[in-house]
C-alpha positions as CSV (number, residue, x, y, z in Angstrom):
1,M,0.4,0.0,-0.2
2,K,1.3,3.5,-0.9
3,N,0.6,6.9,0.7
4,I,-1.1,9.5,-1.4
5,A,-1.9,13.2,-0.8
6,F,-4.1,15.7,-2.2
7,I,-3.9,19.2,-1.8
8,I,-7.0,21.3,-3.4
9,N,-6.7,24.8,-4.1
10,P,-10.3,26.1,-3.5
11,I,-10.1,29.0,-5.5
12,S,-8.2,27.9,-8.6
13,G,-10.0,27.7,-11.6
14,T,-13.8,27.7,-12.3
15,Q,-15.1,24.8,-11.0
16,N,-16.3,23.5,-8.1
17,K,-13.9,22.1,-5.5
18,R,-15.9,20.4,-3.1
19,R,-17.3,17.6,-4.9
20,I,-13.7,16.3,-5.6
21,P,-13.0,14.4,-2.1
22,K,-15.9,12.4,-3.0
23,L,-14.4,12.3,-6.7
24,I,-11.3,10.8,-5.1
25,D,-12.8,8.5,-3.0
26,K,-15.0,6.7,-5.8
27,L,-12.0,6.4,-8.0
28,I,-9.1,6.0,-6.4
29,D,-7.7,2.4,-6.1
30,K,-7.8,1.9,-2.8
31,Q,-5.9,-1.4,-2.9
32,Q,-3.1,0.8,-4.2
33,W,-3.3,4.1,-2.4
34,A,-3.9,5.3,1.4
35,T,-5.3,8.7,0.8
36,D,-4.9,12.2,2.9
37,I,-7.2,15.2,1.3
38,V,-6.5,18.5,2.2
39,F,-7.3,22.2,1.4
40,T,-4.8,25.1,1.2
41,E,-6.0,27.8,3.4
42,Y,-3.4,30.7,1.8
43,A,-0.7,31.6,-0.7
44,K,2.0,29.5,-0.5
45,H,0.3,26.6,1.8
46,A,0.6,23.8,-0.6
47,T,4.5,24.2,-0.4
48,E,4.2,23.6,3.5
49,L,1.9,20.9,2.9
50,A,3.9,19.2,0.3
51,E,6.8,19.3,2.2
52,Q,5.7,17.9,5.6
53,Y,4.3,15.2,3.3
54,A,7.5,14.4,1.3
55,G,8.6,14.4,5.0
56,L,6.6,11.7,6.0
57,G,7.8,9.6,3.4
58,F,4.4,9.7,1.2
59,D,5.0,8.2,-2.4
60,A,3.0,10.9,-3.9
61,V,1.2,14.3,-2.8
62,V,-1.7,15.6,-5.7
63,A,-1.7,18.8,-6.9
64,V,-5.5,19.9,-7.4
65,G,-5.6,23.5,-9.0
66,G,-3.7,24.8,-12.1
67,D,0.0,25.9,-12.9
68,G,0.2,28.2,-9.8
69,T,-1.0,25.3,-7.4
70,V,1.7,23.0,-9.6
71,N,4.1,25.3,-8.9
72,E,3.5,25.5,-5.2
73,V,3.4,21.8,-4.8
74,A,6.3,21.3,-6.7
75,S,8.7,23.7,-5.2
76,G,8.1,21.4,-1.7
77,L,9.0,18.3,-3.8
78,R,11.8,19.5,-5.7
79,H,15.0,16.3,-4.8
80,T,12.6,14.2,-2.8
81,N,11.5,10.5,-3.6
82,T,7.8,12.0,-3.7
83,S,6.7,12.0,-6.5
84,M,3.8,14.3,-7.5
85,G,0.3,14.2,-9.3
86,I,-1.6,16.8,-11.2
87,I,-5.5,17.2,-11.3
88,P,-5.8,20.1,-13.4
89,I,-8.7,22.8,-12.7
90,G,-6.9,26.0,-13.3
91,S,-7.1,27.9,-16.1
92,G,-4.5,27.4,-18.0
93,N,-3.4,24.0,-17.2
94,G,0.1,24.1,-19.3
95,F,2.1,22.0,-17.0
96,A,-0.3,19.1,-16.9
97,R,-1.0,19.5,-20.6
98,H,2.7,19.2,-21.6
99,L,2.8,15.9,-19.6
100,G,-0.4,14.7,-21.4
101,I,-2.5,14.4,-18.2
102,P,-6.3,14.5,-18.3
103,L,-8.0,17.5,-18.4
104,R,-11.0,16.1,-16.9
105,V,-10.9,15.5,-13.2
106,N,-12.3,12.1,-13.1
107,R,-10.0,10.9,-15.8
108,A,-7.6,12.3,-13.7
109,I,-7.7,10.4,-10.9
110,E,-8.2,7.4,-12.7
111,M,-4.6,8.0,-14.3
112,L,-3.2,7.9,-10.8
113,N,-4.2,4.7,-10.8
114,R,-2.0,3.5,-14.0
115,S,0.4,5.8,-13.5
116,E,4.6,5.7,-13.5
117,S,7.1,8.2,-11.7
118,I,9.5,9.8,-14.1
119,T,11.8,12.5,-13.1
120,V,12.0,16.2,-14.9
121,D,13.4,19.4,-15.0
122,Y,12.4,22.6,-13.6
123,G,13.6,26.3,-13.8
124,M,14.9,28.9,-11.6
125,M,14.2,32.5,-12.4
126,G,16.5,34.2,-9.6
127,E,15.6,32.0,-6.4
128,Q,12.1,31.3,-7.6
129,P,11.3,28.5,-9.1
130,F,9.0,27.4,-12.0
131,F,8.0,24.4,-13.4
132,C,6.2,25.4,-17.0
133,T,7.4,28.9,-18.0
134,C,8.5,32.0,-16.9
135,G,9.0,35.5,-18.7
136,T,8.7,39.0,-19.0
137,G,6.9,41.1,-21.8
138,F,3.2,40.9,-23.2
139,D,2.6,37.5,-21.2
140,A,3.7,39.1,-18.1
141,Y,1.8,42.2,-18.5
142,I,-0.9,40.1,-18.9
143,A,-0.9,37.8,-15.8
144,E,-0.8,41.1,-14.3
145,K,-3.9,41.9,-15.6
146,F,-5.5,38.6,-14.8
147,A,-4.1,38.4,-11.4
148,Q,-6.3,41.9,-11.0
149,A,-9.2,40.8,-12.7
150,G,-11.1,39.2,-9.8
151,K,-12.4,36.9,-12.2
152,R,-10.9,33.1,-13.2
153,G,-11.3,31.6,-16.5
154,F,-9.7,31.4,-20.2
155,A,-12.1,34.0,-21.2
156,T,-11.1,36.5,-18.9
157,Y,-7.5,36.1,-20.3
158,V,-8.8,36.4,-23.7
159,E,-10.6,39.7,-22.8
160,H,-7.5,41.5,-21.9
161,I,-5.0,39.9,-24.4
162,I,-7.8,41.8,-26.9
163,R,-8.2,45.0,-24.8
164,D,-4.6,45.2,-24.2
165,F,-2.8,44.4,-27.0
166,F,-2.9,47.8,-28.7
167,H,-1.7,49.8,-25.5
168,Y,1.5,47.4,-24.7
169,E,4.9,48.9,-25.5
170,S,7.9,46.5,-26.7
171,G,10.8,46.3,-24.6
172,H,14.5,46.2,-25.2
173,Y,16.9,43.3,-23.8
174,R,19.9,42.4,-23.7
175,L,20.5,38.8,-23.1
176,V,23.7,36.9,-22.2
177,F,23.7,33.1,-22.3
178,N,25.8,29.5,-22.8
179,N,26.0,28.3,-26.5
180,M,25.4,24.6,-25.3
181,E,27.4,23.8,-28.5
182,N,30.6,25.5,-28.3
183,G,30.3,26.1,-24.7
184,N,30.7,29.5,-25.4
185,K,29.3,33.0,-23.6
186,E,27.1,34.4,-26.4
187,E,24.8,38.3,-26.4
188,M,21.6,39.1,-28.2
189,E,20.3,42.6,-28.1
190,T,16.8,43.3,-29.4
191,D,13.7,45.1,-29.0
192,A,10.8,42.3,-28.0
193,F,7.2,41.6,-27.7
194,L,8.2,39.1,-25.0
195,V,10.9,36.8,-24.1
196,T,9.8,33.7,-22.5
197,F,11.7,31.0,-20.9
198,A,10.1,27.3,-21.2
199,N,10.5,24.3,-19.5
200,A,7.4,23.4,-21.3
201,N,6.0,23.4,-24.2
202,Q,3.2,25.8,-23.8
203,W,2.0,29.0,-21.8
204,G,-1.2,26.7,-21.3
205,N,-4.9,26.7,-23.2
206,A,-2.6,25.2,-26.1
207,A,-0.4,28.0,-26.5
208,Y,2.7,26.7,-27.6
209,I,5.2,29.4,-27.2
210,A,8.0,27.0,-27.4
211,P,6.7,24.3,-29.5
212,K,10.0,21.9,-29.1
213,A,10.1,22.4,-25.5
214,S,11.5,19.0,-23.3
215,M,11.3,19.0,-19.2
216,Q,13.8,16.1,-19.8
217,D,16.8,17.4,-22.1
218,G,18.2,20.1,-18.9
219,M,17.9,23.0,-21.1
220,L,15.2,26.1,-21.7
221,D,14.1,26.6,-25.1
222,V,14.1,30.6,-24.6
223,A,11.6,32.1,-26.9
224,V,12.2,36.1,-28.4
225,L,9.3,37.4,-30.5
226,S,10.6,40.0,-31.6
227,K,8.3,43.7,-32.4
228,F,5.7,42.5,-36.0
229,P,3.6,44.5,-38.0
230,L,0.0,44.5,-37.1
231,R,-0.6,42.9,-40.1
232,S,1.1,39.9,-39.1
233,V,-1.2,38.8,-35.9
234,P,-3.8,36.4,-37.5
235,S,-0.8,34.4,-38.7
236,L,0.9,34.5,-35.3
237,A,-1.6,33.7,-33.7
238,L,-2.3,30.6,-35.9
239,R,1.1,29.5,-35.5
240,L,0.5,29.9,-31.7
241,F,-1.9,27.1,-31.5
242,E,-0.6,25.0,-34.6
243,K,2.8,24.2,-32.9
244,S,4.7,26.1,-35.6
245,L,5.0,29.7,-33.9
246,D,9.2,29.1,-33.5
247,E,9.1,28.9,-37.4
248,S,8.2,32.3,-37.8
249,L,10.3,35.1,-39.4
250,Y,9.7,37.3,-36.2
251,M,10.6,34.3,-33.6
252,T,14.0,33.6,-32.2
253,T,14.6,30.3,-29.9
254,L,17.5,29.9,-27.9
255,H,18.5,26.8,-26.4
256,T,20.6,26.9,-22.9
257,D,21.0,25.9,-19.8
258,D,21.9,29.5,-18.5
259,I,20.9,32.9,-19.3
260,T,21.0,36.2,-17.8
261,L,18.2,39.4,-19.2
262,Y,19.3,43.1,-18.8
263,R,16.5,45.3,-19.3
264,E,16.8,49.7,-18.5
265,S,14.6,49.0,-15.2
266,E,12.7,46.6,-12.8
267,G,9.6,45.1,-14.3
268,A,6.6,42.9,-14.7
269,F,7.8,38.9,-15.2
270,H,5.9,35.9,-14.7
271,F,6.7,32.6,-13.0
272,D,3.8,30.0,-13.7
273,G,1.6,32.3,-14.8
274,D,1.7,34.3,-11.6
275,P,3.3,38.1,-11.5
276,V,6.1,39.2,-10.0
277,T,8.3,42.4,-10.1
278,M,12.0,41.2,-11.0
279,P,14.7,43.7,-10.7
280,A,16.7,45.2,-14.3
281,E,18.7,41.9,-14.2
282,V,17.5,38.6,-14.1
283,N,19.1,35.0,-14.3
284,V,17.3,32.3,-15.6
285,R,18.5,28.6,-15.4
286,I,17.6,24.8,-15.6
287,V,18.0,22.2,-12.8
288,H,18.2,18.7,-14.3
289,D,16.1,16.3,-13.2
290,G,14.9,18.0,-10.1
291,L,11.4,16.5,-9.3
292,K,9.6,13.1,-10.2
293,V,6.1,13.5,-11.3
294,L,3.5,10.7,-12.1
295,V,2.2,10.3,-15.5
296,E,0.6,7.2,-17.6
297,R,2.3,4.2,-17.5
298,R,3.7,3.6,-21.1
299,Y,3.1,-0.5,-20.9
């Protein structure tokens, strides 16, 4: 018998969370798993709980929420023998989508009964861990607006993207990074609409900002979207959802394990969709094989 804990974020996404414990009790394989279920009560509570369960030797801790909840739980499970499971009920669910975890609650629970543990990478933005993406530019601007909106859900994201797109000004950035092919430091200076540091291949909602990104290659895919003319918006939007944005003339993708971004002043950043203000100089790096995750068994 293995021990598994479910950490439920009651304010994540738009679904009713009160029915989830009953679904877990109904669908989890009780011959395989002994369960514990708890709701978070404040910010970072999920990290504290995850650390406690790992310290007790639990085999798995399941994040029930969106990418922010995944971030909190994963932060508490890094470099332990406890695997993280996911029941995705957030607005974007980028981490779960990348790993092929079902988006319906009942199917995500059932998958735990036939799961296996794999080891994946995570990123560090300064001293802040991230597991899906972090970045600055328009996506960070929208993350800030979304956090202030008071409403959750994909529709709120779309509303802010449409409303704020025409008011956003591109930024000037200098990027200094490790060239993984020759081991040398290289530099790139550009005006960019956004700079995204990707461990996963998408922001969420099947919006693939870095289509070829892998969570197991020990590298970040750094997506730099240059300033583009208004007439290119429809084609760029189409490429974003067709997994071909990296083929656009306006997109440059860097592959590195360590990169430092320089800009004129502090400003908006996001990590796994949560907004934060970061200084003018920000180091981002990958940590290889730092987290165990439950995914669908491959045999």
